[in-house]
Residue frames relative to the residue before (quaternion, step in Angstrom):
aa qw qx qy qz dx dy dz
X 1.0000 0.0000 0.0000 0.0000 0.00 0.00 0.00
X 0.5912 -0.6099 0.3963 0.3486 3.54 -1.05 0.84
X 0.6412 0.5339 -0.3426 0.4318 3.59 0.86 -0.88
X 0.6500 0.5112 -0.3159 0.4651 3.56 0.98 -0.82
X 0.6308 0.5366 -0.3396 0.4460 3.58 1.06 -0.75
X 0.6231 0.5375 -0.3389 0.4561 3.57 1.03 -0.83
X 0.6670 0.4919 -0.3014 0.4715 3.57 0.93 -0.93
X 0.6737 0.5069 -0.3079 0.4408 3.57 0.89 -0.88
X 0.6421 0.5213 -0.3242 0.4592 3.58 1.15 -0.58
X 0.6354 -0.6025 0.2972 0.3806 3.57 1.27 0.08
X 0.7685 0.3230 -0.2252 0.5044 3.63 1.11 0.25
X 0.0395 0.7228 -0.6898 -0.0125 3.47 -1.36 0.54
X 0.2628 -0.7308 0.6044 0.1775 3.56 -1.25 0.40
X 0.3948 -0.7493 0.4838 0.2205 3.57 -0.40 1.28
X 0.7318 0.4253 -0.2302 0.4801 3.59 0.96 -0.85
X 0.7449 0.2380 -0.1817 0.5962 3.55 1.29 0.07
X 0.0949 -0.8852 0.4496 0.0721 3.59 0.68 1.12
X 0.7198 0.4155 -0.2704 0.4859 3.60 1.10 -0.46
X 0.3635 0.7121 -0.5092 0.3185 3.59 1.21 0.40
X 0.1386 0.8039 -0.5690 0.1040 3.57 -0.92 0.80
X 0.4623 -0.6418 0.5640 0.2373 3.44 -1.36 0.66
X 0.3265 -0.7593 0.5317 0.1848 3.58 -0.80 1.01
X 0.4001 0.7269 -0.4759 0.2917 3.59 1.23 0.10
X 0.7254 0.4370 -0.3381 0.4106 3.53 -1.18 0.75
X 0.5628 0.5845 -0.4001 0.4260 3.56 1.20 -0.38
X 0.4308 -0.7178 0.4932 0.2366 3.56 -1.01 0.82
X 0.1313 -0.8167 0.5612 0.0283 3.54 -0.70 1.13
X 0.8352 -0.1861 0.1437 0.4972 3.54 -1.21 -0.59
X 0.8544 0.1070 -0.1127 0.4959 3.53 -1.16 0.83
X 0.6429 -0.5585 0.3152 0.4188 3.59 1.13 0.60
X 0.4763 0.6688 -0.4386 0.3653 3.57 1.24 0.18
X 0.3637 -0.7523 0.5114 0.2005 3.57 -0.86 0.94
X 0.5426 -0.5687 0.5011 0.3620 3.52 -1.28 0.49
X 0.4693 -0.7003 0.4644 0.2715 3.56 -0.80 0.99
X 0.4654 -0.6688 0.4911 0.3081 3.61 -0.86 0.84
X 0.8340 0.2708 -0.1788 0.4463 3.54 -1.23 0.56
X 0.5888 0.5892 -0.3670 0.4141 3.57 1.24 0.32
X 0.7941 0.1599 -0.0272 0.5857 3.56 1.02 -0.87
X 0.0676 0.8271 -0.5447 0.1211 3.58 -0.33 1.27
X 0.1896 -0.7803 0.5921 0.0675 3.55 -0.75 1.14
X 0.0272 0.8036 -0.5917 0.0585 3.55 -0.99 0.87
X 0.4652 -0.5602 0.5457 0.4147 3.56 -1.29 -0.12
X 0.7285 -0.3415 0.3089 0.5072 3.59 -1.27 -0.15
X 0.3898 -0.7779 0.4626 0.1703 3.56 -0.93 0.93
X 0.3989 0.7500 -0.4573 0.2632 3.60 1.17 0.32
X 0.7157 0.4230 -0.2552 0.4937 3.59 1.19 -0.32
X 0.3097 0.7388 -0.5335 0.2713 3.57 1.15 0.46
X 0.3993 -0.7026 0.5369 0.2422 3.57 -1.08 0.73
X 0.6619 -0.4786 0.3679 0.4444 3.58 -1.25 0.21
X 0.6497 0.5139 -0.3213 0.4588 3.59 1.05 -0.67
X 0.6131 0.5577 -0.3563 0.4315 3.58 1.19 -0.45
X 0.5919 0.6364 -0.3672 0.3314 3.56 1.04 -0.73
X 0.6562 0.4725 -0.3485 0.4741 3.68 0.89 -0.68
X 0.5969 0.5468 -0.3673 0.4580 3.61 1.10 -0.60
X 0.6659 0.4927 -0.2987 0.4739 3.55 0.91 -0.90
X 0.6289 0.5413 -0.3311 0.4492 3.53 1.02 -0.80
X 0.6613 0.5011 -0.3092 0.4647 3.58 1.00 -0.77
X 0.6114 0.5294 -0.3525 0.4708 3.58 1.12 -0.59
X 0.1980 -0.8643 0.4478 0.1152 3.56 1.23 -0.60
X 0.0721 0.8316 -0.5498 0.0302 3.60 0.76 0.85
X 0.3294 -0.7301 0.5682 0.1885 3.53 -1.02 0.88
X 0.7943 0.0905 -0.0206 0.6004 3.52 1.21 -0.64
X 0.1190 -0.7677 0.6265 0.0636 3.57 -1.02 0.81
X 0.1515 -0.7866 0.5960 0.0559 3.55 -0.68 1.13
X 0.1303 -0.7867 0.6029 0.0250 3.56 -0.76 1.15
X 0.2225 -0.8170 0.5240 0.0922 3.60 -0.53 1.20
X 0.5078 0.6671 -0.4201 0.3474 3.59 1.24 0.04
X 0.4920 -0.6046 0.5367 0.3231 3.55 -1.31 0.43
X 0.6492 -0.5245 0.3771 0.4015 3.57 -1.23 0.43
X 0.6117 0.5639 -0.3493 0.4311 3.59 1.08 -0.67
X 0.6533 0.4749 -0.3007 0.5071 3.58 1.19 -0.54
X 0.6610 0.5228 -0.3112 0.4393 3.56 0.91 -0.91
X 0.6694 0.5525 -0.3009 0.3951 3.55 0.95 -0.91
X 0.7485 0.3780 -0.2248 0.4963 3.62 1.10 -0.55
X 0.6310 0.5241 -0.3252 0.4705 3.59 1.29 -0.01
X 0.6066 -0.5182 0.4294 0.4231 3.60 -1.21 0.35
X 0.5141 -0.6510 0.4449 0.3376 3.61 -0.91 0.78
X 0.5786 -0.5782 0.4370 0.3740 3.56 -1.10 0.70
X 0.2838 -0.7207 0.6098 0.1679 3.55 -1.08 0.85
X 0.0067 0.8247 -0.5601 0.0779 3.54 -0.38 1.30
X 0.2584 -0.7340 0.6041 0.1717 3.54 -1.29 0.39
X 0.7592 0.3136 -0.2446 0.5153 3.54 -1.14 0.55
X 0.5029 -0.6273 0.4935 0.3318 3.52 -1.23 -0.58
X 0.0653 0.8221 -0.5634 0.0495 3.61 0.59 1.05
X 0.5137 -0.5799 0.5253 0.3520 3.51 -1.28 0.42
X 0.1370 -0.7862 0.5969 0.0832 3.62 -0.73 0.97
X 0.0823 -0.8039 0.5888 -0.0176 3.52 -0.73 1.17
X 0.1947 -0.7752 0.5919 0.1042 3.60 -0.70 1.07
X 0.0139 0.7765 -0.6263 0.0685 3.53 -0.73 1.18
X 0.1359 -0.8565 0.4907 0.0848 3.62 0.37 1.18
X 0.0755 -0.7505 0.6565 0.0113 3.49 -0.69 1.21
X 0.3348 0.7371 -0.4785 0.3401 3.53 0.13 1.33
X 0.0215 -0.7680 0.6400 0.0117 3.54 -1.14 0.73
X 0.3663 -0.7609 0.4873 0.2222 3.62 -0.44 1.15
X 0.5592 0.5932 -0.3986 0.4203 3.61 1.21 -0.26
X 0.6982 0.3934 -0.2555 0.5408 3.59 1.26 -0.36
X 0.2659 -0.8119 0.4944 0.1599 3.65 -0.16 1.17
X 0.4425 0.7061 -0.4592 0.3078 3.57 1.21 -0.19
X 0.6118 0.5648 -0.3629 0.4184 3.60 0.96 -0.83
X 0.6980 0.4540 -0.2683 0.4846 3.56 0.86 -1.00
X 0.6129 0.5590 -0.3469 0.4376 3.57 1.04 -0.73
X 0.6620 0.4966 -0.3175 0.4629 3.58 0.85 -0.92
X 0.6577 0.5040 -0.3178 0.4609 3.60 0.89 -0.85
X 0.6485 0.5218 -0.3200 0.4524 3.56 0.97 -0.84
X 0.6429 0.5233 -0.3216 0.4576 3.56 0.98 -0.86
X 0.6910 0.4924 -0.2839 0.4466 3.56 0.85 -1.00
X 0.7558 0.3947 -0.1975 0.4838 3.59 1.01 -0.81
X 0.4942 -0.6937 0.4121 0.3235 3.58 1.28 0.00
X 0.3573 0.7510 -0.4909 0.2595 3.59 1.12 0.50
X 0.6865 -0.4626 0.3641 0.4268 3.54 -1.34 0.22
X 0.2202 -0.8122 0.5307 0.1008 3.59 -0.75 1.02
X 0.4024 0.7583 -0.4599 0.2270 3.58 1.23 -0.09
X 0.6595 0.5262 -0.3300 0.4234 3.63 1.00 -0.74
X 0.6673 0.4987 -0.3039 0.4622 3.58 1.23 -0.20
X 0.2916 0.7800 -0.5052 0.2268 3.58 1.23 0.40
X 0.6529 0.5158 -0.3288 0.4467 3.57 0.98 -0.83
X 0.6180 0.5292 -0.3435 0.4691 3.57 1.02 -0.73
X 0.6536 0.5084 -0.3235 0.4580 3.56 0.95 -0.82
X 0.6403 0.5187 -0.3305 0.4601 3.59 1.03 -0.72
X 0.6443 0.5245 -0.3195 0.4557 3.55 1.07 -0.74
X 0.4864 -0.6530 0.4299 0.3901 3.55 1.18 -0.63
X 0.3190 -0.7900 0.4907 0.1825 3.59 -0.30 1.22
X 0.6122 0.5274 -0.4112 0.4219 3.69 0.89 -0.49
X 0.6410 0.5077 -0.3275 0.4735 3.59 1.02 -0.78
X 0.6420 0.5273 -0.3166 0.4578 3.57 1.02 -0.81
X 0.6415 0.5116 -0.3247 0.4704 3.58 1.02 -0.79
X 0.6393 0.5191 -0.3307 0.4609 3.61 0.97 -0.78
X 0.6385 0.5327 -0.3235 0.4515 3.55 1.05 -0.78
X 0.6073 0.5522 -0.3340 0.4633 3.55 1.09 -0.77
X 0.6780 0.5002 -0.2966 0.4496 3.57 0.89 -0.88
X 0.6230 0.5047 -0.3451 0.4879 3.55 1.11 -0.62
X 0.6344 0.5242 -0.3257 0.4655 3.57 1.09 -0.73
X 0.5440 0.6087 -0.4031 0.4136 3.60 1.09 -0.57
X 0.6984 0.4850 -0.2683 0.4528 3.58 1.01 -0.82
X 0.8191 0.2988 -0.1100 0.4771 3.56 0.90 -0.96
X 0.5662 0.6287 -0.3907 0.3626 3.62 1.09 -0.51
X 0.5402 -0.6525 0.4214 0.3237 3.58 -0.92 0.89
X 0.6718 0.4924 -0.3042 0.4623 3.59 0.88 -0.89
X 0.6312 0.5316 -0.3212 0.4646 3.56 1.07 -0.77
X 0.6829 0.4850 -0.2993 0.4570 3.57 0.78 -0.97
X 0.6564 0.5108 -0.3110 0.4598 3.56 0.97 -0.83
X 0.7012 0.4794 -0.2810 0.4467 3.59 0.84 -0.92
X 0.6819 0.4739 -0.2993 0.4700 3.59 0.86 -0.90
X 0.6447 0.5188 -0.3349 0.4507 3.59 0.98 -0.76
X 0.6497 0.5114 -0.3172 0.4644 3.57 0.96 -0.85
X 0.6414 0.5235 -0.3291 0.4541 3.61 1.01 -0.76
X 0.6259 0.5229 -0.3408 0.4676 3.59 0.99 -0.80
X 0.6646 0.5056 -0.3112 0.4537 3.59 0.88 -0.88
X 0.6140 0.5302 -0.3439 0.4730 3.60 1.06 -0.69
X 0.6793 0.4982 -0.2928 0.4523 3.59 0.90 -0.93
X 0.6416 0.5315 -0.3205 0.4506 3.60 1.18 -0.50
X 0.6408 0.4936 -0.3157 0.4960 3.58 1.28 -0.21
X 0.4318 -0.7450 0.4452 0.2455 3.58 -0.53 1.17
X 0.5767 0.5984 -0.3801 0.4060 3.58 1.19 -0.38
X 0.7080 0.4769 -0.2515 0.4562 3.58 1.23 -0.41
X 0.6369 0.4965 -0.3495 0.4750 3.56 1.23 0.22
X 0.4263 -0.1528 -0.8895 0.0611 1.44 -2.09 1.41
X 0.2301 -0.7683 0.5899 0.0935 3.52 -1.04 0.94
X 0.0908 -0.7581 0.6447 0.0367 3.57 -0.86 1.05
X 0.0177 0.8079 -0.5882 0.0304 3.58 -0.88 0.89
X 0.0545 0.8116 -0.5750 0.0872 3.55 -1.05 0.82
X 0.2514 -0.6807 0.6519 0.2201 3.48 -1.45 0.15
X 0.7583 -0.2731 0.2229 0.5484 3.63 -0.76 -0.99
X 0.8118 0.2299 -0.0994 0.5274 3.56 0.51 -1.19
X 0.4027 -0.7364 0.4661 0.2798 3.60 1.19 -0.31
X 0.6400 0.5551 -0.3268 0.4190 3.57 1.12 0.58
X 0.7626 0.3685 -0.2039 0.4910 3.63 0.96 -0.74
X 0.7441 0.3113 -0.2126 0.5516 3.62 0.48 -1.06
X 0.6403 0.4978 -0.3111 0.4955 3.58 1.03 -0.81
X 0.6400 0.5381 -0.3184 0.4466 3.55 1.03 -0.80
X 0.7036 0.4497 -0.2864 0.4698 3.58 0.84 -0.90
X 0.6036 0.5290 -0.3656 0.4713 3.60 1.03 -0.64
X 0.6199 0.5353 -0.3338 0.4666 3.59 1.04 -0.74
X 0.6264 0.5336 -0.3235 0.4672 3.56 1.00 -0.83
X 0.6643 0.5142 -0.2920 0.4572 3.53 0.91 -0.97
X 0.6805 0.4918 -0.2902 0.4591 3.58 0.84 -0.99
X 0.6988 0.4850 -0.2832 0.4430 3.57 0.84 -0.96
X 0.6043 0.5233 -0.3549 0.4848 3.59 1.09 -0.68
X 0.6624 0.5125 -0.3115 0.4489 3.58 0.88 -0.89
X 0.6845 0.4630 -0.2697 0.4943 3.56 1.17 -0.67
X 0.5451 -0.6637 0.3802 0.3433 3.59 1.24 0.04
X 0.3694 0.7339 -0.4901 0.2912 3.60 1.19 0.45
X 0.5632 -0.6243 0.4344 0.3231 3.56 -1.02 0.82
X 0.5789 -0.6315 0.3960 0.3304 3.58 -0.99 0.85
X 0.6198 0.5509 -0.3434 0.4410 3.58 1.04 -0.69
X 0.6595 0.4925 -0.2988 0.4829 3.55 1.01 -0.81
X 0.6120 0.5427 -0.3355 0.4672 3.57 1.10 -0.74
X 0.6678 0.4948 -0.3014 0.4673 3.57 0.92 -0.91
X 0.6343 0.5301 -0.3376 0.4502 3.61 0.98 -0.76
X 0.6409 0.5036 -0.3323 0.4746 3.59 0.97 -0.75
X 0.6349 0.5388 -0.3287 0.4456 3.57 0.96 -0.90
X 0.7334 0.4358 -0.2349 0.4658 3.60 0.80 -1.02
X 0.5013 0.6646 -0.4247 0.3558 3.63 1.22 -0.25
X 0.5006 0.6697 -0.4214 0.3510 3.57 1.20 -0.40
X 0.6755 0.5449 -0.3143 0.3848 3.59 0.84 -0.93
X 0.7129 0.4080 -0.3046 0.4822 3.66 0.72 -0.82
X 0.6359 0.5481 -0.3382 0.4253 3.58 1.05 -0.65
X 0.7842 0.3057 -0.1579 0.5164 3.60 1.07 -0.58
X 0.2766 0.8008 -0.4996 0.1806 3.61 1.17 0.32
X 0.6857 0.4732 -0.2912 0.4702 3.59 0.86 -0.93
X 0.6397 0.5246 -0.3229 0.4596 3.58 0.96 -0.83
X 0.6324 0.5375 -0.3385 0.4435 3.60 0.94 -0.83
X 0.6832 0.4865 -0.3006 0.4541 3.59 0.86 -0.91
X 0.6129 0.5305 -0.3502 0.4693 3.59 1.07 -0.67
X 0.6710 0.5056 -0.2950 0.4550 3.58 0.90 -0.91
X 0.6712 0.4923 -0.2919 0.4711 3.55 0.91 -0.93
X 0.6457 0.5179 -0.3216 0.4598 3.59 0.96 -0.79
X 0.6565 0.5085 -0.3040 0.4669 3.56 0.98 -0.87
X 0.6537 0.5040 -0.3058 0.4745 3.56 0.97 -0.80
X 0.6294 0.5489 -0.3284 0.4414 3.53 1.04 -0.84
X 0.6664 0.4918 -0.2996 0.4736 3.57 1.04 -0.78
X 0.6909 0.4656 -0.2855 0.4735 3.61 1.00 -0.70
X 0.7934 0.2050 -0.0777 0.5678 3.54 1.08 -0.74
X 0.1948 -0.7891 0.5729 0.1055 3.63 0.10 1.25
X 0.7842 0.2800 -0.2306 0.5034 3.50 -0.94 0.91
X 0.2781 0.7922 -0.4953 0.2230 3.54 1.31 0.28
X 0.3294 -0.7171 0.5804 0.2014 3.57 -0.96 0.89
X 0.2625 -0.8068 0.5096 0.1431 3.57 -0.09 1.28
X 0.5998 0.5765 -0.3731 0.4107 3.58 1.10 -0.55
X 0.6658 0.4713 -0.3066 0.4906 3.58 1.22 -0.35
X 0.6785 0.4910 -0.2801 0.4691 3.58 1.24 -0.37
X 0.6694 0.5423 -0.3239 0.3910 3.58 0.77 -0.99
X 0.6346 0.5433 -0.3766 0.4003 3.67 0.86 -0.66
X 0.6950 0.4472 -0.3034 0.4743 3.63 1.07 -0.47
X 0.6465 0.4994 -0.3242 0.4770 3.57 1.28 -0.13
X 0.7036 0.4351 -0.2228 0.5157 3.54 1.32 -0.32
X 0.2693 -0.6445 0.6487 0.3020 3.49 -1.39 -0.04
X 0.1157 -0.7877 0.6039 0.0392 3.53 -1.14 0.69
X 0.6229 -0.5680 0.3816 0.3792 3.57 -1.07 0.68
X 0.6656 0.5303 -0.3202 0.4162 3.58 0.98 -0.81
X 0.5750 0.5566 -0.3927 0.4532 3.59 1.16 -0.38
X 0.6731 0.4833 -0.2831 0.4830 3.57 0.88 -0.95
X 0.6359 0.5390 -0.3237 0.4475 3.55 1.03 -0.83
X 0.6152 0.5547 -0.3437 0.4424 3.58 1.07 -0.76
X 0.6622 0.4934 -0.3027 0.4759 3.58 0.97 -0.84
X 0.6544 0.5068 -0.3229 0.4590 3.57 0.91 -0.89
X 0.6503 0.5089 -0.3263 0.4600 3.60 0.96 -0.82
X 0.6297 0.5219 -0.3401 0.4642 3.58 1.03 -0.71
X 0.6093 0.5374 -0.3411 0.4728 3.57 1.06 -0.77
X 0.6772 0.4877 -0.3056 0.4585 3.58 0.84 -0.92
X 0.6731 0.5151 -0.3071 0.4327 3.59 0.87 -0.91
X 0.7569 0.4076 -0.2066 0.4672 3.57 0.88 -0.97
X 0.8358 0.2301 -0.0664 0.4940 3.55 0.88 -0.99
X 0.4861 -0.6901 0.4253 0.3265 3.60 1.17 -0.39
X 0.7962 -0.0555 0.0634 0.5991 3.58 1.02 -0.74
X 0.6053 -0.5587 0.4056 0.3962 3.55 -1.21 0.37
X 0.6177 0.5478 -0.3564 0.4375 3.56 1.00 -0.65
X 0.6574 0.4910 -0.3139 0.4777 3.58 1.01 -0.76
X 0.6005 0.5492 -0.3499 0.4640 3.58 1.12 -0.64
X 0.6467 0.5044 -0.3267 0.4697 3.57 0.93 -0.86
X 0.7099 0.4712 -0.2614 0.4536 3.57 0.88 -0.96
X 0.8142 0.3049 -0.1306 0.4765 3.54 0.63 -1.17
X 0.7027 0.4626 -0.2757 0.4650 3.58 0.98 -0.74
X 0.7875 0.2727 -0.1269 0.5380 3.58 1.00 -0.85
X 0.4114 -0.7351 0.4662 0.2703 3.59 1.16 -0.21
X 0.3669 0.7206 -0.4973 0.3143 3.58 1.19 0.62
X 0.2845 -0.7932 0.5208 0.1366 3.54 -0.53 1.22
X 0.6560 -0.4791 0.3964 0.4278 3.56 -1.30 0.20
X 0.6239 0.5446 -0.3381 0.4470 3.57 1.07 -0.70
X 0.6478 0.5067 -0.3101 0.4769 3.57 1.02 -0.77
X 0.6265 0.5276 -0.3296 0.4696 3.58 0.99 -0.80
X 0.6543 0.5139 -0.2987 0.4675 3.56 0.95 -0.94
X 0.6679 0.4898 -0.3016 0.4723 3.59 0.95 -0.85
X 0.6252 0.5397 -0.3302 0.4570 3.57 1.03 -0.79
X 0.6847 0.4738 -0.2826 0.4763 3.56 0.90 -0.93
X 0.6549 0.5016 -0.3293 0.4593 3.57 0.97 -0.71
X 0.6782 0.5032 -0.2757 0.4591 3.55 1.11 -0.71
X 0.8215 0.3052 -0.1056 0.4699 3.58 0.94 -0.89
X 0.6932 0.4383 -0.2925 0.4917 3.61 1.16 -0.27
X 0.5196 -0.6455 0.4637 0.3135 3.56 -1.10 0.78
């Protein structure tokens, strides 16, 4: 499991429990992803003082933030070490209230305005977001730009995150790993690793919300705190419907050229 690999490599981040190094996964031609080059995290505003030396040792050259300014402005500022280049690539659509809902859940904000979303069904809303990841203009622009950054050796080690580090971060990871030639089963395993890594945090969040909002409908909250196979499946189905294959999605949907894929693999594979 990816989370176990991160721990075995000698680091964890208490304030970002689902942070992990993608190193060790087998990519194209049997070449492994280089350790310490590609690191996915949630937002880094909750890192502890003890986490900072760990982050310093990882030494990110570039930090990609997929959040919109509306999310960044209400969250604790990222705690960074050194002088990494910080690139904001907002993957956000105000027409999809799920983005704001996730941020509100994580930050403990009032959830009353999301009653309508709860009535619609948050699992269905989450699946819709994943389909939008594939076709939305802001999503395609942000994910494509992130891939190009990862293909440039000046930007590694590359750390990238959104708010929870599971949906936008998760899909960007899917995109990067497909481009690197990683097997789909291994990609899915990394995606689903979020749930065991954040089990304790989820229960703390749900308990806190239960105390603030008596009568809280947990069935409307838990789907935005978890990743589920059906979310990823919705995105894959959208890829198939629109582009036919993931390779065509990379080429036509994201504008990722063969030269960029070659540079990405040269930069990130052993």
